[in-house]
C-alpha positions in Angstrom: -48.6 -8.7 -4.6 -44.9 -8.9 -5.5 -43.8 -6.0 -3.3 -43.5 -8.2 -0.2 -41.0 -10.7 -1.7 -38.9 -7.9 -3.0 -39.0 -6.1 0.3 -38.1 -9.4 2.1 -35.1 -9.8 -0.2 -33.9 -6.3 0.4 -34.2 -6.7 4.1 -32.3 -10.0 4.0 -29.6 -8.3 1.9 -29.4 -5.5 4.5 -29.1 -8.1 7.3 -26.3 -10.0 5.5 -24.4 -6.7 5.0 -24.9 -5.6 8.5 -23.6 -9.0 9.8 -20.3 -8.6 8.0 -17.4 -7.7 10.3 -15.0 -5.1 8.9 -11.3 -5.7 8.7 -9.2 -2.7 7.7 -6.2 -4.2 5.7 -3.0 -2.4 5.0 -1.3 -3.8 1.8 1.5 -3.0 -0.7 1.4 -3.0 -4.5 3.7 -5.9 -5.3 3.0 -9.1 -7.4 3.5 -11.5 -4.5 1.0 -9.5 -2.3 -1.8 -10.5 -4.8 -3.4 -13.3 -2.8 -3.7 -11.0 0.2 -5.4 -8.4 -2.0 -7.7 -11.0 -3.4 -9.0 -11.8 0.1 -11.5 -8.9 -0.2 -13.1 -10.6 -3.2 -14.1 -13.7 -1.2 -14.4 -12.0 2.2 -18.3 -12.0 2.2 -18.2 -15.8 2.3 -16.6 -15.5 5.7 -19.0 -12.7 6.8 -16.2 -10.2 6.4 -15.8 -6.9 4.6 -12.1 -6.2 3.9 -11.3 -2.5 3.4 -8.0 -2.5 1.7 -5.6 0.5 1.8 -2.4 0.6 -0.2 0.8 2.0 1.3 4.2 2.9 -0.3 6.2 0.8 2.2 5.5 -1.7 4.9 7.0 0.4 7.6 4.5 3.2 6.7 1.7 0.9 7.9 2.9 0.9 11.5 1.7 4.5 12.4 -1.7 3.7 11.0 -1.9 0.6 13.2 -0.9 2.7 16.3 -3.6 5.3 15.3 -6.2 2.5 15.3 -6.8 2.8 11.5 -5.6 -0.7 10.5 -6.5 -4.1 11.8 -4.3 -6.3 9.7 -1.4 -5.8 7.3 0.8 -7.5 4.8 4.4 -6.4 4.7 8.0 -7.4 4.8 8.9 -9.1 8.0 11.5 -6.4 8.8 8.8 -3.7 8.9 6.8 -5.8 11.3 9.8 -6.4 13.5 10.8 -2.7 13.5 7.2 -1.8 14.5 7.0 -4.4 17.3 10.3 -3.1 18.6 8.8 0.3 19.2 5.6 -1.0 20.7 3.3 -1.4 17.8 0.7 -3.9 19.1 0.8 -6.6 16.4 1.2 -10.4 16.1 2.6 -12.3 13.1 0.0 -14.8 12.2 1.2 -16.2 8.8 3.7 -15.9 6.0 2.3 -15.1 2.6 5.2 -15.2 0.1 8.8 -16.3 0.0 11.8 -14.6 -1.7 10.8 -11.6 -3.8 14.2 -9.9 -4.1 17.2 -9.6 -6.5 20.4 -7.6 -6.6 20.3 -6.0 -10.0 23.2 -4.2 -11.6 23.2 -1.7 -14.5 23.5 -3.4 -17.9 26.7 -1.6 -18.8 28.1 -1.5 -15.3 30.5 -4.3 -15.8 29.8 -5.6 -12.3 30.2 -9.4 -12.1 30.4 -10.1 -8.4 29.4 -8.6 -5.0 33.0 -7.6 -4.3 32.9 -5.4 -7.4 30.3 -3.2 -5.7 33.2 -1.6 -3.8 33.3 2.1 -4.8 29.8 1.9 -6.2 26.4 3.4 -5.4 23.7 0.8 -4.5 20.1 1.7 -4.1 17.6 0.1 -1.8 14.3 0.9 -0.1 14.7 1.5 3.7 13.0 -0.8 6.2 12.1 -3.7 3.9 13.5 -7.2 3.4 15.7 -5.9 0.7 17.7 -3.7 3.1 18.7 -6.4 5.5 19.4 -8.8 2.7 21.7 -6.3 0.9 23.6 -5.5 4.1 24.0 -9.2 5.0 25.4 -9.9 1.5 27.8 -7.0 1.7 29.0 -8.1 5.1 29.5 -11.6 3.8 32.1 -10.4 1.3 33.7 -8.0 3.8 32.5 -4.7 2.3 31.6 -1.8 4.5 28.7 0.6 3.8 27.1 3.9 4.7 24.5 6.3 3.3 27.4 8.9 3.5 30.7 8.8 1.6 33.7 7.2 3.2 32.8 3.5 3.2 33.3 0.8 0.5 29.7 1.1 -0.7 27.5 4.2 -0.8 23.9 3.1 0.0 21.2 5.4 -1.4 17.8 5.0 0.1 15.0 5.4 -2.4 11.3 4.4 -2.8 10.8 1.2 -4.6 9.3 3.0 -7.6 12.3 5.3 -7.9 15.0 2.6 -7.8 14.3 1.5 -11.4 14.4 5.0 -12.7 17.7 5.7 -10.8 19.3 2.5 -12.3 18.0 3.4 -15.8 19.4 6.9 -15.5 22.7 5.5 -14.1 22.4 7.5 -10.9 23.1 4.2 -9.1 25.2 1.3 -10.2 23.1 -1.5 -8.6 20.0 -2.0 -6.5 18.5 -4.6 -4.2 14.9 -4.5 -5.5 11.6 -6.2 -4.9 9.4 -8.0 -7.4 8.0 -7.2 -10.0 10.2 -4.2 -10.3 13.5 -6.2 -10.4 12.0 -8.4 -13.2 10.9 -5.3 -15.1 14.5 -3.9 -15.0 15.8 -7.1 -16.4 13.1 -7.6 -19.0 13.5 -4.0 -20.2 17.2 -4.5 -20.6 18.5 -1.8 -18.3 19.4 -4.2 -15.5 21.1 -7.6 -15.1 20.6 -10.0 -12.2 23.8 -10.2 -10.1 22.2 -12.7 -7.6 19.2 -13.6 -5.6 20.3 -12.7 -2.0 19.2 -15.9 -0.3 22.5 -17.3 0.8 22.6 -15.5 4.2 21.4 -16.9 7.5 17.9 -15.6 6.7 17.6 -17.7 3.6 14.6 -16.8 1.5 12.9 -13.8 3.3 9.2 -14.5 4.2 6.6 -11.7 4.0 4.5 -11.5 7.1 0.7 -11.3 7.6 0.1 -9.5 10.9 -3.0 -8.6 12.9 -3.4 -6.3 15.8 -3.3 -7.7 19.4 -6.8 -6.3 19.8 -8.2 -8.3 16.9 -6.4 -11.5 18.1 -7.5 -11.1 21.8 -10.9 -9.4 21.6 -12.4 -10.5 18.2 -11.0 -14.0 18.0 -13.8 -15.4 15.9 -13.3 -12.5 13.4 -9.5 -13.1 13.4 -10.1 -16.8 12.7 -12.4 -16.1 9.8 -9.8 -13.7 8.4 -7.2 -16.5 8.5 -9.7 -18.9 6.8 -10.1 -16.3 4.1 -6.4 -15.9 3.7 -5.8 -19.6 3.4 -8.6 -20.0 0.8 -7.3 -17.0 -1.3 -3.7 -18.3 -1.2 -4.7 -21.9 -2.1 -6.7 -20.5 -5.0 -3.7 -18.6 -6.3 -1.4 -21.6 -5.9 -3.9 -24.0 -7.5 -5.0 -21.6 -10.3 -2.0 -19.7 -11.5 -4.0 -18.2 -14.4 -6.5 -16.7 -12.0 -3.6 -15.3 -9.9 -1.9 -13.7 -13.0 -5.1 -12.2 -14.3 -6.0 -10.7 -10.9 -2.5 -9.2 -10.2 -1.9 -7.9 -13.8 -5.4 -6.6 -14.5 -6.8 -5.6 -11.1 -3.7 -4.7 -9.0 -1.5 -3.3 -11.8 -4.1 -2.2 -14.3 -2.1 -4.0 -17.1 1.1 -2.0 -16.3 3.2 -5.2 -16.0 3.6 -7.8 -18.8 2.9 -11.5 -18.6 6.7 -12.0 -18.7 7.2 -9.5 -15.8 4.5 -11.4 -13.7 5.9 -14.9 -14.4 9.4 -13.8 -13.6 8.3 -12.1 -10.4 6.2 -14.9 -9.1 8.9 -17.4 -10.1 11.1 -15.5 -7.6 8.4 -14.9 -5.0 5.9 -17.8 -4.8 2.7 -17.5 -2.7 2.9 -19.4 0.6 1.2 -19.7 4.0 3.9 -20.4 6.5 6.4 -18.7 8.7 8.3 -19.9 11.8 9.4 -18.4 15.1 13.0 -19.3 14.2 12.8 -17.4 10.9 11.4 -14.3 12.7 14.2 -14.5 15.4 17.0 -14.9 12.8 15.7 -11.9 10.9 15.4 -9.9 14.1 19.0 -10.8 15.1 20.4 -9.7 11.7 18.5 -6.5 11.7 19.9 -5.7 15.1 23.4 -6.6 14.0 23.3 -4.3 11.0 21.3 -1.5 12.5 18.2 -2.0 10.3 15.2 -0.4 12.0 17.5 1.2 14.7 15.9 -1.1 17.4 16.8 -0.2 21.0 14.8 -3.3 22.2 14.6 -6.0 19.6 11.5 -8.1 20.2 11.7 -11.8 21.0 10.0 -13.8 18.3 8.4 -16.2 20.7 6.5 -13.4 22.3 4.6 -12.2 19.3 4.5 -15.0 16.6 1.0 -16.6 17.0 0.4 -19.4 14.5 -2.6 -21.1 16.1 -5.1 -19.4 13.9 -3.2 -20.4 10.7 -2.9 -24.0 11.9 -6.7 -24.2 12.4 -7.4 -22.5 9.0 -5.1 -24.8 7.2 -6.7 -27.8 8.9 -10.2 -26.7 7.9 -9.1 -26.2 4.3 -7.2 -29.5 4.3 -3.9 -27.7 3.4 -0.7 -29.3 4.5 
């Protein structure tokens, strides 16, 4: 007699699962990307199933979007801009973290100011916020740069994970690095903070949450639920810092970063919701000026920054 209720429950569960819309999310393994990663944990509440795929760099996600393998992504704004410039069909729909970068010098390098980077080797990952921030800071003090010898500063392009090793081994004198890796270098005593590079026209860089044009135009209800999920996940991480730390340290990083690393990283890259057309345009202009992304046709921010879904999601969650 109990078979029917069990079968009914199984059928109901199958219906619920089949009713979930799938969002394929490209993400990066950084502390300040934690709330975006957490979205998959609460996605069923919004009738969504979020399939998360980790990438080494934000710019690496663009080919996957073009190939139709990714519906949404979290990345440095620079990567999104570079992608849009070559026709990647994406819209910026939110900003999920601010800051997240430091210029760090070797502990025994003796470097005390940006001008003292003259004649030095500086490492940075190509195509992220760190690159344009570094170049803007070098330009501000009148230094020239190239990835080949002959300029004031020799810029070495390395993956994020390799930058710390290069600084530790003294293969570079300084680096413009993301969190939590920059905090790790400082806490492990092989690096010293020279500055947080936020005094250029960009200010604090904002990381961008983007979705495909197809998702925005053809699956608008799904896109709206995705933004509702994003706002709830972000609000939870802002309101419950212990939950955020536990998730990032234990789930994302498998306890590979310490509590001190996490606190220092998030102190320099707080979770957020917002981004503006103006910020995207300023970032685009500086990328174009310094040749970041090698854009032949820099996109106009007003054409592809779409904040209506975020506005509605914040309104429903009563977030200012």
